[in-house]
C-alpha positions in Angstrom: 0.0 0.0 0.0 1.4 3.4 -1.0 0.7 6.7 0.7 -0.5 9.9 -0.9 1.2 13.1 0.2 -1.4 15.9 0.1 -0.5 19.5 1.0 -0.9 20.3 4.6 -0.4 23.3 6.8 -1.0 21.7 10.1 2.2 19.7 10.1 0.5 16.3 10.7 1.7 13.3 8.9 -0.6 11.9 6.3 -2.2 8.5 6.7 -1.4 5.8 4.1 -4.5 5.3 1.9 -5.1 2.2 -0.1 -5.5 2.5 -3.9 -8.9 1.5 -5.3 -9.4 -1.2 -7.8 -9.3 -0.2 -11.5 -12.7 -1.8 -12.0 -14.4 0.4 -9.3 -13.2 3.9 -10.5 -12.2 5.4 -13.7 -8.7 6.4 -14.7 -7.2 8.6 -12.0 -7.7 12.3 -12.9 -5.0 14.9 -12.3 -5.2 18.4 -10.9 -3.9 21.5 -12.5 -0.4 20.9 -11.2 -0.4 17.5 -12.9 -0.5 15.6 -9.6 -3.0 12.8 -9.0 -6.2 13.9 -7.4 -7.4 12.6 -4.1 -10.2 10.0 -3.8 -12.7 12.6 -2.6 -12.0 14.8 -5.5 -12.6 11.9 -8.0 -15.9 11.0 -6.3 -16.9 14.6 -6.4 -16.2 14.8 -10.1 -18.3 11.7 -10.8 -21.2 13.0 -8.6 -21.3 16.2 -10.5 -21.6 14.3 -13.8 -24.4 12.3 -12.5 -26.1 15.4 -11.1 -25.9 17.3 -14.3 -27.0 14.6 -16.6 -29.7 13.1 -14.4 -31.0 16.0 -12.4 -30.4 19.1 -14.4 -31.0 18.1 -18.0 -29.1 17.9 -21.3 -25.5 19.1 -20.8 -25.8 21.0 -24.1 -27.5 23.8 -22.2 -24.5 24.5 -20.0 -21.0 25.5 -20.5 -18.0 23.2 -19.9 -17.3 22.9 -16.3 -14.4 24.6 -14.5 -12.1 22.7 -12.3 -11.7 25.6 -10.0 -13.7 23.8 -7.3 -11.5 20.8 -7.6 -8.4 22.8 -7.5 -9.5 24.8 -4.5 -10.4 21.7 -2.7 -7.0 20.3 -3.5 -5.3 23.4 -2.1 -7.7 23.8 0.8 -6.0 23.0 4.2 -7.5 20.0 5.9 -6.9 18.2 9.2 -6.3 14.6 8.4 -7.0 12.1 11.2 -5.6 8.6 11.4 -8.6 6.3 10.8 -9.2 2.9 9.5 -9.4 2.5 5.7 -13.1 1.5 6.0 -14.0 4.6 8.0 -12.1 6.8 5.6 -13.9 5.4 2.6 -17.3 5.6 4.4 -16.7 9.3 5.2 -15.6 10.1 1.6 -18.9 8.5 0.3 -21.0 10.5 2.7 -19.3 13.8 1.7 -19.9 12.8 -2.0 -23.6 12.2 -1.4 -24.0 15.5 0.4 -22.4 17.3 -2.5 -24.6 15.4 -5.0 -27.7 16.9 -3.4 -26.4 20.4 -4.2 -27.4 21.8 -7.6 -24.2 23.0 -9.4 -24.1 26.6 -10.4 -23.1 26.5 -14.1 -23.1 29.4 -16.6 -25.8 29.4 -19.3 -25.0 29.4 -23.0 -27.1 31.7 -25.4 -30.0 29.4 -26.3 -30.7 31.3 -29.6 -27.2 30.5 -30.8 -27.3 26.9 -29.5 -30.7 26.0 -31.0 -30.4 28.0 -34.2 -30.9 25.9 -37.4 -27.6 24.7 -38.7 -28.6 25.5 -42.3 -29.8 29.0 -41.7 -28.9 31.5 -44.5 -27.0 33.7 -42.1 -24.8 31.0 -40.6 -21.1 31.5 -41.1 -18.7 29.0 -42.7 -17.6 27.7 -39.3 -21.1 26.8 -38.3 -21.8 25.2 -41.7 -18.7 23.0 -41.4 -19.5 22.0 -37.9 -23.0 21.0 -39.0 -21.6 18.8 -41.7 -19.5 16.9 -39.2 -21.0 13.6 -38.0 -22.4 14.1 -34.5 -21.3 12.0 -31.6 -23.9 9.3 -30.8 -23.2 9.7 -27.1 -24.0 13.4 -27.0 -27.7 14.4 -26.5 -27.2 17.7 -28.3 -25.6 15.9 -31.2 -28.5 13.6 -31.5 -30.9 16.6 -31.5 -28.8 18.3 -34.1 -28.8 15.1 -36.2 -32.6 15.0 -36.1 -32.9 18.7 -36.9 -30.5 18.2 -39.9 -32.5 15.3 -41.2 -35.8 17.2 -40.8 -34.5 20.3 -42.5 -33.0 18.3 -45.4 -36.3 16.4 -45.8 -38.3 19.6 -45.8 -36.0 21.2 -48.3 -36.3 18.1 -50.6 -40.1 18.2 -50.3 -40.2 21.9 -51.1 -38.0 21.4 -54.2 -40.2 18.6 -55.3 -43.3 20.7 -54.9 -41.8 23.5 -56.9 -41.0 21.1 -59.7 -44.5 19.6 -59.7 -46.2 23.0 -59.6 -47.6 24.1 -63.0 -45.7 26.8 -64.6 -47.2 30.3 -64.6 -48.1 31.6 -68.0 -45.9 34.7 -68.1 -47.5 36.0 -71.3 -51.0 35.8 -69.9 -49.9 37.5 -66.6 -48.2 40.2 -68.6 -51.4 40.8 -70.6 -53.5 41.1 -67.5 -51.0 43.5 -66.0 -50.9 45.6 -69.1 -54.7 45.7 -69.2 -54.8 47.0 -65.6 -52.1 49.4 -66.3 -53.9 50.8 -69.3 -57.2 51.2 -67.3 -55.3 52.9 -64.4 -53.8 55.4 -66.8 -57.2 56.3 -68.3 -58.4 59.7 -67.4 -61.8 60.4 -65.9 -63.0 62.1 -69.1 -62.0 59.1 -71.2 -63.9 56.7 -68.8 -67.0 58.9 -69.0 -66.8 58.9 -72.8 -66.3 55.2 -72.8 -69.5 54.7 -70.8 -71.3 57.1 -73.2 -70.2 55.0 -76.2 -71.4 51.8 -74.6 -74.8 53.5 -73.8 -75.1 54.8 -77.3 -74.7 51.3 -78.7 -77.7 50.1 -76.6 -79.6 53.3 -77.4 -79.2 52.8 -81.2 -80.3 49.1 -80.8 -83.4 50.0 -78.9 -84.2 52.9 -81.2 -84.0 50.7 -84.3 -86.4 48.2 -82.7 -89.0 50.6 -81.2 -88.8 53.5 -83.6 -89.5 51.5 -86.7 -92.8 50.2 -85.3 -94.2 53.7 -85.5 -93.4 53.9 -89.2 -95.1 50.7 -90.2 -98.4 52.3 -91.3 -96.7 54.9 -93.4 -94.4 52.3 -94.9 -97.3 49.9 -95.7 -99.1 52.7 -97.6 -96.0 53.8 -99.4 -94.9 50.3 -100.5 -98.4 49.1 -101.3 -98.4 46.2 -98.9 -100.4 45.1 -95.9 -99.4 46.1 -92.4 -98.7 42.5 -91.5 -96.2 42.3 -94.3 -94.7 45.6 -93.4 -94.4 44.4 -89.8 -91.7 42.0 -90.9 -89.4 44.9 -91.5 -89.3 45.4 -87.7 -89.5 41.7 -86.9 -86.6 40.8 -89.2 -84.3 43.1 -87.2 -85.4 41.7 -83.8 -85.1 38.2 -85.1 -81.5 38.6 -86.3 -80.5 40.6 -83.3 -81.7 38.0 -80.8 -80.2 35.1 -82.7 -76.7 36.5 -83.2 -75.9 37.6 -79.7 -74.5 34.3 -78.3 -72.3 33.4 -81.2 -71.0 37.0 -81.5 -70.2 37.1 -77.8 -67.9 34.1 -78.1 -66.1 35.6 -81.1 -65.6 38.8 -79.1 -63.9 37.0 -76.3 -61.6 35.2 -78.7 -60.8 37.7 -81.4 -61.0 41.0 -79.5 -63.8 43.1 -78.1 -62.9 46.4 -79.7 -62.5 44.8 -83.1 -65.9 43.2 -82.9 -67.5 46.3 -81.5 -66.2 48.6 -84.2 -66.9 46.0 -86.9 -70.5 45.5 -85.7 -71.2 49.3 -85.7 -69.7 49.7 -89.2 -72.0 46.9 -90.5 -75.1 48.3 -88.9 -74.4 51.8 -90.2 -73.9 50.6 -93.7 -77.0 48.5 -93.8 -79.1 51.3 -92.2 -78.1 53.6 -95.1 -79.0 50.9 -97.5 -82.4 50.4 -95.8 -83.1 54.0 -96.4 -82.9 53.6 -100.1 -84.6 50.2 -100.4 -88.2 50.1 -101.7 -88.7 46.3 -102.1 -90.3 44.7 -99.0 -88.5 41.4 -99.1 -85.1 43.0 -99.8 -85.8 45.5 -97.0 -86.5 42.7 -94.6 -83.2 41.0 -95.5 -81.2 44.3 -95.1 -82.9 45.0 -91.8 -81.8 41.5 -90.6 -78.2 42.3 -91.5 -78.6 45.5 -89.5 -79.7 43.5 -86.5 -76.7 41.1 -86.9 -74.3 44.1 -86.9 -75.6 45.4 -83.6 -75.8 41.8 -82.3 -72.0 41.7 -82.8 -71.4 45.0 -81.2 -73.6 44.7 -78.1 -71.9 41.7 -76.3 -68.5 43.1 -77.1 -69.6 46.4 -75.4 -70.7 44.4 -72.4 -67.4 42.7 -72.2 -65.5 46.0 -72.6 -67.3 47.3 -69.5 -66.7 44.1 -67.6 -62.9 44.2 -68.0 -62.4 47.9 -67.9 -64.5 49.0 -64.9 -63.3 46.7 -62.1 -63.6 49.0 -59.1 -66.7 50.3 -57.4 -68.5 52.6 -57.7 -67.4 53.0 -61.3 -68.5 49.5 -62.1 -72.1 49.9 -61.0 -72.3 53.3 -62.7 -71.0 51.9 -66.0 -73.5 49.1 -66.1 -76.3 51.4 -65.0 -75.4 53.7 -67.9 -75.2 50.7 -70.2 -78.7 49.7 -69.3 -79.9 53.3 -69.5 -79.8 53.1 -73.3 -82.8 50.8 -73.4 -85.5 53.2 -72.0 -84.0 56.3 -73.6 -83.8 54.6 -77.0 -87.4 53.3 -76.8 -88.8 56.7 -75.8 -86.7 58.8 -78.3 -87.2 56.2 -81.0 -91.0 56.4 -80.8 -91.0 60.3 -80.8 -88.4 60.7 -83.5 -89.8 57.9 -85.6 -93.3 59.3 -85.5 -92.0 62.9 -86.3 -89.8 61.9 -89.2 -92.4 59.5 -90.7 -95.0 62.2 -90.7 -92.9 64.5 -92.9 -94.3 63.0 -96.1 -95.1 59.7 -97.7 -91.4 58.7 -97.8 -90.7 59.8 -94.3 -90.1 56.2 -93.1 -87.0 56.1 -95.3 -85.6 59.2 -93.7 -85.8 57.5 -90.3 -83.3 54.9 -91.4 -80.8 57.6 -92.5 -81.3 59.2 -89.0 -80.5 55.9 -87.4 -77.3 55.4 -89.5 -76.2 59.0 -88.7 -76.7 58.5 -85.0 -74.7 55.3 -85.0 -71.7 57.2 -86.3 -71.3 58.9 -82.9 -70.3 55.7 -81.0 -68.2 54.5 -83.9 -66.0 57.6 -84.1 -65.7 58.0 -80.3 -65.1 54.3 -79.8 -62.0 54.4 -82.1 -60.3 56.7 -79.6 -61.7 55.9 -76.1 -62.0 52.1 -76.2 -58.8 50.4 -74.9 -56.9 48.5 -77.6 -57.2 44.8 -77.8 -54.1 43.1 -76.6 -52.7 40.2 -78.6 -53.6 36.8 -77.1 -50.8 34.6 -76.0 -49.8 31.3 -77.7 -51.8 29.2 -75.2 -55.1 30.9 -76.0 -57.3 28.6 -78.2 -58.7 30.7 -80.9 -60.8 28.0 -82.6 -64.5 28.5 -83.0 -67.1 25.8 -82.4 -68.9 26.4 -85.7 -71.3 23.5 -85.3 -72.4 24.7 -81.9 -72.8 28.2 -83.2 -74.9 27.0 -86.2 -77.2 24.9 -83.9 -77.9 27.7 -81.4 -78.4 30.3 -84.1 -80.8 28.1 -86.0 -82.7 27.2 -82.9 -83.1 30.8 -81.8 -84.1 31.9 -85.3 -86.8 29.2 -85.7 -88.0 29.7 -82.2 -88.3 33.5 -82.5 -89.7 33.3 -86.0 -92.5 30.9 -85.0 -93.5 32.9 -82.0 -93.4 36.2 -84.0 -95.3 34.7 -87.0 -98.0 33.3 -84.7 -99.1 36.9 -84.0 -98.9 38.0 -87.7 -100.3 35.0 -89.6 -104.1 35.3 -90.2 -104.8 31.9 -88.6 -102.1 32.3 -85.9 -101.2 29.0 -84.3 -103.6 27.3 -86.7 -101.1 27.8 -89.5 -99.5 24.4 -90.0 -95.9 25.5 -90.4 -95.8 27.6 -87.2 -96.1 24.7 -84.7 -93.7 22.6 -86.9 -91.0 25.3 -86.8 -91.5 25.7 -83.0 -91.0 21.9 -82.5 -87.9 22.0 -84.7 -86.4 24.8 -82.7 -86.9 22.8 -79.5 -85.1 19.8 -81.0 -82.2 22.0 -82.1 -81.9 23.4 -78.6 -81.6 19.9 -77.3 -79.0 19.0 -79.9 -77.0 22.1 -79.0 -77.0 21.1 -75.3 -75.8 17.6 -76.1 -73.1 18.9 -78.5 -71.8 21.5 -76.0 -71.6 18.8 -73.3 -69.6 16.6 -75.7 -67.3 19.4 -76.7 -66.6 20.5 -73.1 -65.9 17.0 -71.7 -64.6 15.0 -74.7 -62.9 17.4 -77.1 -60.2 20.1 -76.9 -62.3 22.5 -78.9 -63.6 25.4 -76.7 -67.4 25.4 -76.7 -69.6 28.3 -77.6 -71.0 28.4 -74.0 -69.9 25.9 -71.4 -72.8 24.1 -69.8 -70.9 24.2 -66.5 -71.4 28.0 -66.7 -75.0 27.5 -65.7 -74.2 25.4 -62.7 -71.3 27.5 -61.5 -71.3 28.8 -57.8 -74.5 27.0 -57.0 -76.5 27.7 -60.2 -76.1 31.5 -59.7 -75.9 32.4 -63.4 -79.1 30.3 -64.1 -80.9 32.1 -61.3 -79.9 35.5 -62.6 -81.1 34.6 -66.1 -84.4 33.4 -64.7 -84.8 36.7 -62.7 -84.2 38.5 -66.0 -86.5 36.3 -68.1 -89.6 36.5 -65.9 -89.9 40.3 -65.7 -89.3 40.8 -69.4 -92.1 38.3 -70.2 -94.3 40.5 -68.0 -93.1 43.9 -69.5 -93.2 42.7 -73.1 -96.6 41.2 -72.6 -97.8 44.4 -70.9 -96.6 46.5 -73.9 -98.4 44.3 -76.3 -101.6 44.3 -74.2 -101.7 48.0 -73.7 -101.5 48.5 -77.4 -104.6 46.3 -77.8 -106.2 47.9 -74.8 -106.0 51.4 -76.2 -106.4 50.7 -80.0 -108.7 47.7 -80.1 -110.7 48.2 -76.9 -110.8 52.0 -76.5 -110.4 52.8 -80.2 -107.4 55.2 -79.9 -105.1 55.9 -82.8 -101.5 54.8 -82.9 -100.4 58.4 -82.0 -102.8 58.6 -79.1 -101.6 55.2 -77.9 -98.0 56.4 -78.0 -98.9 59.6 -76.0 -100.7 57.6 -73.3 -97.8 55.2 -72.8 -95.0 57.8 -73.0 -94.8 58.2 -69.2 -93.6 54.6 -68.9 -90.6 55.3 -71.2 -89.8 58.5 -69.3 -90.1 56.8 -66.0 -87.8 54.1 -67.3 -85.0 56.6 -67.6 -85.3 57.5 -63.9 -85.6 53.8 -63.0 -82.3 53.1 -64.9 -80.6 56.1 -63.1 -81.9 54.8 -59.8 -79.8 51.7 -60.3 -76.7 53.8 -59.4 -78.2 54.7 -56.0 -80.2 51.5 -55.1 -77.8 48.7 -56.1 -74.8 49.8 -53.9 -77.2 50.1 -50.9 -79.7 47.3 -51.1 -78.8 43.6 -51.2 -79.4 41.7 -54.4 -82.7 39.9 -53.5 -84.3 43.1 -52.3 -83.5 44.9 -55.5 -84.8 42.2 -57.8 -87.9 41.6 -55.6 -88.6 45.3 -55.7 -88.5 45.5 -59.4 -90.7 42.4 -59.9 -93.2 43.5 -57.4 -93.6 47.0 -58.9 -94.0 45.6 -62.5 -96.5 43.0 -61.2 -98.6 45.7 -59.5 -98.6 47.7 -62.8 -100.2 44.7 -64.6 -102.6 44.1 -61.7 -103.9 47.7 -61.9 -104.8 47.3 -65.6 -106.4 43.9 -64.8 -108.7 45.2 -62.0 -109.3 48.7 -63.3 -113.1 49.4 -63.3 -114.6 50.4 -66.6 -114.6 54.2 -67.0 -111.9 54.9 -64.5 -109.9 58.1 -65.2 -106.5 57.7 -66.8 -104.8 59.6 -64.0 -106.3 57.5 -61.2 -105.1 54.1 -62.4 -103.4 53.8 -65.7 -100.9 56.7 -65.1 -99.9 55.1 -61.8 -99.3 51.8 -63.5 -97.2 53.4 -66.2 -94.9 54.8 -63.5 -94.5 51.4 -61.8 -94.0 49.2 -64.8 -90.4 50.1 -65.9 -88.7 49.2 -62.6 -89.1 45.4 -63.3 -87.1 45.7 -66.5 -84.6 48.5 -65.7 -83.6 47.3 -62.2 -83.2 43.8 -63.6 -81.0 45.0 -66.4 -78.9 47.1 -64.1 -78.2 44.7 -61.3 -78.4 41.6 -63.6 -75.5 43.0 -65.8 -73.4 43.5 -62.7 -74.1 40.0 -61.5 -73.4 38.3 -64.8 -70.1 40.1 -65.2 -69.0 39.2 -61.7 -69.9 35.6 -62.1 -68.0 35.2 -65.4 -64.2 35.1 -65.9 -62.5 37.7 -68.0 -62.4 35.4 -71.1 -66.2 34.9 -70.7 -67.4 38.5 -70.3 -68.9 38.9 -73.7 -70.5 35.4 -73.6 -72.0 36.2 -70.2 -73.5 39.4 -71.6 -74.8 37.6 -74.6 -76.5 35.0 -72.5 -78.2 37.7 -70.4 -79.4 39.7 -73.4 -80.5 36.5 -75.2 -82.6 35.6 -72.2 -84.3 39.0 -72.3 -84.9 38.8 -76.1 -86.5 35.3 -75.8 -88.6 36.5 -72.9 -89.9 39.4 -74.9 -90.9 37.2 -77.7 -92.6 34.7 -75.4 -94.4 37.5 -73.5 -96.0 38.7 -76.7 -96.8 35.2 -77.9 -98.4 34.0 -74.6 -100.3 37.3 -74.2 -101.7 36.9 -77.7 -102.7 33.3 -77.1 -104.4 33.9 -73.8 -106.3 37.0 -75.0 -107.7 35.3 -78.1 -108.5 32.1 -76.3 -110.4 33.7 -73.4 -112.1 36.2 -75.6 -113.4 33.5 -77.9 -114.6 31.3 -75.0 -116.1 34.1 -72.9 -117.3 36.3 -75.8 -115.8 39.4 -74.2 -112.6 40.9 -75.5 -112.0 42.9 -72.4 -112.2 39.8 -70.3 -109.4 38.3 -72.4 -107.3 41.4 -71.8 -107.8 41.2 -68.1 -106.8 37.6 -68.0 -103.6 38.3 -69.9 -102.8 41.1 -67.6 -103.1 38.8 -64.6 -100.9 36.3 -66.4 -98.2 38.9 -66.9 -98.4 39.9 -63.2 -97.8 36.3 -62.3 -94.5 36.2 -64.3 -93.4 39.4 -62.5 -94.2 38.0 -59.0 -92.2 34.9 -59.8 -89.1 37.1 -59.5 -90.1 37.9 -55.9 -90.3 34.1 -55.1 -87.0 33.5 -56.8 -85.3 36.4 -54.9 -86.4 35.3 -51.5 -86.4 31.5 -52.2 -82.9 31.1 -53.8 -81.1 34.5 -53.2 -82.1 35.5 -49.7 -78.5 35.2 -48.5 -76.9 37.0 -51.4 -75.0 40.2 -50.5 -74.7 43.4 -52.4 -74.3 42.9 -56.2 -70.7 44.0 -56.1 -69.9 41.2 -53.6 -71.5 38.4 -55.5 -69.3 36.0 -57.5 -65.9 37.5 -57.8 -66.8 40.5 -55.9 -64.2 39.5 -57.7 -60.7 38.9 -56.6 -59.7 42.0 -58.6 -62.6 44.3 -57.7 -64.2 44.2 -54.3 -63.2 40.7 -53.3 
């Protein structure tokens, strides 16, 4: 047994201490002077390791320990007593256990630096190299760093893979959209006002050509030596072509450019209007008038699309569509007044009216060349093909449908004429074939369809509901116009001029109703606006239906004339906004064409059904006025359907500007 000589200041001799077995203790540590440490110091060192790892937590949170305590204990003077080896060992163990109970005071390391990701962008080269070194499996912090490294590497790999699988963004398309927004942002207020005026003038001319020519029919019939039924086809041919060409033209505008189609349509309508003024053959005149209608059918959906992509922000969007719809009542009232005045100049006055129409159409043409934003070239990914078969089917179906309904009111035997029901049945078959073909094109072919059938089911059938809300009031309003003509001319015996004078308040009030859209639509939710219009138009029909015989004009009929326009004008104003919001940018003209086609078909059906009901009831009851009353009730029912649709299917719809896209680019 060898003795250990520890430093002592008391002068006592040290007691020989037995060396422990190598299997019981680790290799003997040394102090700062290079001398072997005492047994107590070795036990203290082991106890501290146990305390730190078991009681304190991972050693990564602490700095490396200092041996100052060990050194001080080695240099501390002690009084050594002579004891038995067993007692000495027992005392050393007790001192070690007492020290184990004490929590060591160790300095903290900055946790942010310790726990920072090893692959952070701002790490220096030293940290990066250290992170690449294989961690020690015995170190807890190394294990944590290894897991963090694996997790970070795996996340980076997943991110890179997702970036590879993500579809590439069409830079050309994004550039076109950015350029369009930039062009609109640079447009001055004056240019935007003129643009709205141009779009309104287009609708104004279309309405004036339809309503103004009706007043000239008696003069035209006398001048050309034909019956009024034959002369009526001059007006009907225009309406027929206009209604049939809208949908096909809308698709072409979305593909080939809206400004191009708008200008081209106006040029065609102006040219054929001037030709109509010099034409004195009835059949040729009907054909030329049909081409005039086709020209405006090309221009009108393009104008709708121009507004939809130009005015994206409120309140300019609502004002633009309100002004767009304002052209209908103004064109109707001005057309009747100007048409009657010009036709009364002399026997050829009806021809002068066509020259007036062509001259007025020059205004939107010239202004449109300067104020309408240019069409941007489509990118290579844009499919510019046209579904010609689909266009042929829908155009033929609309033509036959409108012709059969129009002819039923012109032919002497009406629906008793054999070819009229046959043409109507053929048109229904063509509508069905068009639907089947468009479904096949959309789901089986790469060819873009004329109108996607999925458009009608989009966003919970919203577009279909809007079209129904436009269809029903126009059936009521068109039927009312037809019935009031019969009421004043057939029942009361008024002349055409007196009839026009009695119904002028409706046209004038229609202007105020269209202007009211700018104030009502931004303040009332969608269902309330549509229900209000349907209710007022329905009440106008009810007043004529229940009016006692001999009632003064001012007590009943005048009030009805003030109420009637709201059903059509509020519907056109808010319906245009809704259709534009629910359609994508590349569907704007098609959406406008669908909306306008619905109103055109509704007008034709309103006249047809009113004629059928009136004649049938009058024949069975033997009283013409009873037939008129029944038809007025029928028209009111169509108007009140809008109220049911609004509160049944649209009660949760917000303001019109927030429907659909309230769009990601506008209000959404």
